[in-house]
C-alpha positions in Angstrom: -51.7 96.7 -62.2 -48.4 98.0 -63.6 -49.1 101.0 -61.2 -49.8 98.7 -58.3 -47.0 96.4 -59.3 -44.7 99.3 -59.2 -45.8 100.7 -56.2 -45.6 97.6 -54.2 -41.9 96.4 -55.3 -40.5 99.9 -56.1 -41.8 102.4 -53.8 -43.3 100.5 -50.9 -40.0 98.9 -49.8 -38.5 102.3 -49.1 -41.4 103.5 -47.3 -41.2 100.2 -45.3 -37.4 100.8 -44.3 -37.8 104.4 -43.8 -40.6 104.1 -41.0 -38.5 101.0 -39.9 -35.5 103.1 -39.1 -36.8 106.3 -38.3 -39.5 105.3 -36.3 -37.6 103.0 -34.5 -34.8 105.8 -33.5 -38.1 108.2 -32.9 -39.4 105.3 -30.2 -36.2 104.9 -28.4 -35.8 108.6 -27.9 -39.2 109.2 -26.9 -40.6 106.1 -25.3 -37.8 104.1 -23.7 -40.0 102.8 -20.9 -42.1 100.9 -23.5 -38.8 99.4 -25.3 -39.4 95.9 -24.0 -40.5 92.3 -24.9 -43.7 92.8 -22.4 -43.3 89.2 -21.1 -45.9 87.2 -19.9 -44.2 84.5 -18.3 -45.0 85.6 -14.8 -48.4 85.5 -15.7 -48.8 81.8 -16.8 -45.6 79.5 -18.2 -47.4 76.7 -19.7 -46.8 76.5 -24.0 -44.4 79.6 -23.3 -41.2 77.6 -22.8 -41.6 75.4 -25.7 -43.1 78.1 -27.8 -40.9 80.8 -27.2 -37.4 78.5 -27.9 -38.9 76.8 -31.0 -39.9 80.1 -32.5 -36.7 82.0 -31.7 -34.7 79.0 -32.9 -36.6 79.0 -35.9 -37.0 82.5 -37.1 -33.4 83.4 -36.1 -32.4 80.6 -38.7 -34.8 82.2 -41.2 -33.8 85.8 -40.6 -30.0 85.2 -41.3 -30.8 82.7 -43.9 -32.8 85.3 -45.8 -30.3 88.0 -44.9 -27.6 85.9 -46.3 -29.4 84.5 -49.3 -30.8 87.4 -50.6 -27.8 89.8 -50.4 -25.1 87.8 -51.1 -23.9 88.7 -54.7 -24.1 85.5 -57.0 -20.5 86.2 -58.1 -19.0 85.6 -54.5 -21.2 82.1 -53.8 -20.7 81.3 -57.6 -17.4 80.3 -56.8 -18.0 77.2 -55.0 -21.9 76.5 -55.1 -24.2 77.1 -57.9 -27.7 78.5 -58.0 -29.5 75.3 -58.3 -27.6 74.1 -55.3 -28.1 77.2 -53.2 -31.5 77.0 -53.9 -32.1 73.3 -52.6 -30.0 74.1 -49.8 -32.6 77.1 -48.8 -35.6 74.7 -49.7 -34.1 72.0 -47.1 -32.8 74.3 -44.5 -35.7 76.7 -44.5 -38.1 74.1 -44.5 -36.8 72.3 -41.1 -36.6 75.8 -39.6 -40.1 77.2 -40.7 -41.7 73.8 -39.3 -39.9 74.9 -36.0 -40.9 78.2 -36.2 -44.3 77.2 -37.3 -44.6 75.0 -34.1 -43.6 77.7 -31.8 -45.1 80.4 -33.1 -48.7 78.5 -33.2 -48.2 77.6 -29.4 -47.6 81.1 -29.0 -50.5 82.5 -30.7 -52.8 79.7 -28.9 -51.9 81.1 -25.5 -52.1 84.6 -26.3 -55.5 84.5 -28.1 -57.1 81.5 -25.9 -55.9 81.9 -22.6 -58.2 84.6 -21.0 -55.7 85.9 -18.0 -52.8 86.2 -21.1 -55.8 87.8 -23.4 -57.1 90.5 -21.2 -53.3 91.7 -20.2 -52.3 91.7 -24.3 -52.2 94.7 -26.2 -54.0 94.5 -29.5 -50.6 95.1 -31.5 -49.4 92.1 -29.6 -52.1 89.9 -31.2 -51.9 91.5 -34.4 -48.1 91.2 -34.8 -48.3 87.4 -34.0 -51.0 86.8 -36.6 -49.4 88.9 -39.4 -46.1 86.6 -38.5 -48.0 83.5 -38.5 -49.6 84.3 -42.1 -46.2 85.1 -43.4 -44.5 82.2 -42.1 -47.6 80.1 -43.6 -46.9 81.8 -46.9 -43.2 81.3 -46.9 -44.0 77.2 -46.3 -46.3 77.6 -49.5 -43.6 78.9 -51.5 -41.4 75.9 -51.1 -43.4 73.3 -53.2 -43.2 76.3 -56.1 -39.3 76.3 -55.3 -39.5 72.4 -56.1 -40.9 73.1 -59.4 -38.2 75.2 -61.0 -34.7 73.8 -59.6 -32.9 75.8 -61.5 -32.6 78.8 -59.4 -33.9 81.5 -61.5 -36.5 82.8 -59.6 -34.1 82.8 -56.4 -32.0 84.8 -58.5 -34.4 87.3 -59.6 -35.4 87.7 -55.8 -32.1 88.5 -54.8 -31.4 90.8 -57.8 -34.9 92.6 -56.6 -33.5 92.8 -53.3 -30.0 93.8 -53.7 -31.1 96.7 -56.0 -33.5 97.9 -53.0 -30.7 98.2 -50.5 -28.4 99.7 -52.9 -31.0 102.4 -54.3 -30.7 101.1 -57.9 -33.4 101.2 -60.3 -35.7 97.9 -59.9 -37.6 95.9 -62.5 -41.4 95.5 -61.7 -42.3 93.5 -64.2 -40.1 90.9 -63.3 -40.8 90.4 -59.7 -44.3 90.7 -60.5 -44.3 87.7 -62.8 -43.4 85.3 -59.8 -46.2 83.0 -58.6 -48.4 84.6 -56.0 -46.8 83.1 -53.0 -43.3 84.9 -53.6 -45.6 88.3 -54.1 -47.5 88.0 -50.5 -44.3 87.0 -48.7 -42.6 90.0 -50.1 -45.3 92.6 -49.2 -45.9 90.7 -45.8 -42.4 90.9 -45.3 -42.0 94.6 -46.0 -45.3 95.1 -43.8 -43.7 93.7 -40.9 -40.6 96.1 -41.0 -43.5 98.8 -41.1 -45.1 97.8 -38.0 -41.7 97.0 -36.5 -41.6 100.1 -34.5 -45.0 100.4 -33.3 -45.1 97.0 -31.4 -43.1 95.0 -29.1 -40.7 93.8 -32.0 -38.6 97.0 -30.9 -36.7 94.5 -28.5 -35.2 92.7 -31.3 -32.9 95.5 -31.8 -32.0 94.9 -27.9 -31.1 91.4 -28.7 -28.8 92.3 -31.7 -27.1 95.0 -29.3 -26.2 92.4 -26.6 -23.5 91.5 -29.0 -21.6 95.1 -28.1 -22.0 94.0 -24.4 -20.2 90.7 -25.1 -17.7 92.3 -26.2 -17.4 95.3 -24.1 -14.0 95.9 -22.4 -13.4 94.5 -18.8 -14.4 97.3 -16.1 -11.2 98.0 -13.9 -11.8 98.4 -9.9 -9.3 99.8 -7.7 -9.6 99.6 -4.0 -8.8 103.0 -2.2 -6.6 103.3 0.7 -7.6 105.6 3.6 -5.0 107.0 5.9 -6.7 107.3 9.3 -5.1 108.2 12.4 -4.3 105.7 15.3 -7.1 104.4 17.0 -9.9 105.7 14.2 -12.3 102.8 12.8 -14.6 102.9 10.0 -18.3 103.1 11.1 -20.4 100.0 10.7 -22.0 99.5 7.5 -25.4 101.4 7.1 -24.5 104.0 10.0 -23.6 107.6 9.3 
């Protein structure tokens, strides 16, 4: 078990992150025509509108919540918030966002599997990724009752320390992480597996969503009219004729 824990919590994260970054670059370079979300809205909208909006609203909140919660050092938020307060905030806000995301993702998964028209046009990886995301979300919701059983914030500090050590390339204590309840361990492993599957699925369109921020911040395009000096009596030809 110590060998398995060492692999899952010390080696596997780096394998997944390497495939995530390098694989995304290779796919963008080699298969830009496949860099898209492959929306099935034109086939049948139905549950898509509600499911997609609820899912994206919830998953974006969960993503940035995990990002801030795991990678913000305790010394930073400890100035104005205790670990206990942060944990209760994470449980409350995460539970609400998780409920929205669960309802939306269930709609999308049901639509993808049980609608014959959409099922026939779906790639196997589309259904596989939705299933992995759904299981990951369910396991994440299961962790909420466990978090309420220890409101001192100790587990949150262990997870944050593990995540911060991974991204800063510092030694990781796999024993401390492996001692946590099973939902946290499954949640960690599935989360890293999603990064592993990312470059091989439609999830790559997430990169384009974040890149759109640079489109909003782009400088204005300057357009100048060109004045032509034509001889007297000479008119420009009609549009479309040469």
